[in-house]
N, C-alpha and C positions, 0 to 999 in steps of 0.2 A: 180934492179932486176925486171924482167917482170914475172908477175904471170898469168898463163894460166889455165883456168878451162874448162874442157870438160863436157858437160851436155847431158844426154839422159833422158829416162823415169824413169827406175828403178835403174839405176847405177849398173846393173849386167851384161850387155853385151857390148854395144857399147862404152860408155864413159870409162869403165875400160880398154877395149881393147886399146883405144886411149891413155889413161894415161900410161899404162904399156909399150906400144910400144914406146911412146914418151920418157919415162925415159930411155929405153934401147938405143934409138938413141942418146939422150943427153950424155950418158956415153961414146959414141964412137966419139963424135963431139966436137970440140973446137969452141964455139961461142964467139963473141966479147962482150957478156954480159951474166949475169946469168939469168937462167930461172927456175922458180918453176912451177911444173905442178901437178894438182890434178883433181878430177872428182866428180860429184854429179848427182842426179836425181831429176826430177820434182815431181815424185811420189815414191821416194825411201823409202824403209823400213830400218831404221837404223840397221846396223850390218849384213844385208843380204850378203851372199857370192856371188861371180860371178857364173853365170850359169855353169852347168856341161860342156856343149860343149865349152864355152869360156875358162874354165880352161883346158880342154883337148887340145884345139888348142894352147893356149899360152904355156902350159907346154911342148908340143911337140917341141916347138922352143927354149926351155931352159929358158923361162921367167916364173917368179913365180907369179901367180895370187892369191896365198893362203893368202897373207897378206891383200888383198883388202877387205874392209868392206863398203857396200853401205851407203850413207848418203844423206839425202834430202837437196835440195838447200835451203838456207836461206839468209836473208838480209846481214849478215856478210860476207858470201862467195862471194856474188855478189859485195859488196862494196870493198872487199879486192882484187878481181881479176882485172887485167888490160885488159884481153882478154877473152871473153866468147865464146866458140865454141860449137854450138848445132848441132844435127844430122838432124833435120827436120825443115821445115818452121813452123809447128805447135808448135814445141818446142820454137822457137823464139817468136811466138805470145804469148804463155803461160808465158814465162819468162818475157817478156817486159810488159805484162799486170799486173803481180804480182809485178814487180820491175821496175818501169818506168826509174829509173836511169841507167838501164842496156842497154837502147836502143842504145847508141852511141858506145858501146863496144861489142855488140853481133853480131856474124856472123854465118851463116851456115858453117860447116866445109868445105864442097866442094866449097862453094862460096868464102871463104877466100883464098883458094888455087888455085882458077881458074879451078878446075877440075870438071866442070859441064857437060861434054860431055854426060854422062849417066843420067843427071838430077841433081837436087839440093839436094835431100834428101838421107840420108843413112838409108835404111829401117831397121826396127827392126827384127832381126832373131829369137826372142823368139817364141817358138812353132814350129820352123822349124827344118830341119835336118842339119847334119854336112856340107853339100855342101853350104847351105845358110850362115851358120856361117863363113865358109871359104871365101866366096865371100865378106861378110861384112868386115871381117878382112883384106882382101887384099885392099878393097877400103880405109879403115882407114889407113892402112900402107902407101899407096901411098900418101894420104893427109899429114900424119905426115912427111914423107920424104920431101915433098914440103915445109912444114912449116919450117923445119930445113934449107932448102936452102934459103927461104925468110929471116929468122933470120940471117943466116950466111952472107948474102949480105948487111945487114944493121946494124943499132945500135938500142938499145931499144928506142931511141927517134924517130926513123922512124916507129916504130910499134904502133898499136892502144893502147890507154890507156895513 
């Protein structure tokens, strides 16, 4: 089984979007190996819910963000994951500084998928309006669909970790 962990700052916007969309895609896709997906935040407050606009967007697509509870990244999560996907270069720097053993399995989400035409970072929509949240959601969705393709074309031995 391949364990994927999405990481952002507070685990209330980007990483839960990625986790929830990824789980929905997994339910519709037959992969050649099992994948477990979760999310965490570098500065998350345990138990915090997804942001209102994240809930609104995901719910409008029939996805249920209500069960998500934010959790901070910790050593056990890092060690347990095979693939750590972060949203920004700063996230990667922070993560690898705190957990040096994460270096060889940490990638920017857009870098891992090769979808860097508009830059390497997926910007934080917190404090922005619905349009920015929707833009971020679409960036994440495109990356998630690309990951599914990458996984479908290989085996878990071909994937990082």
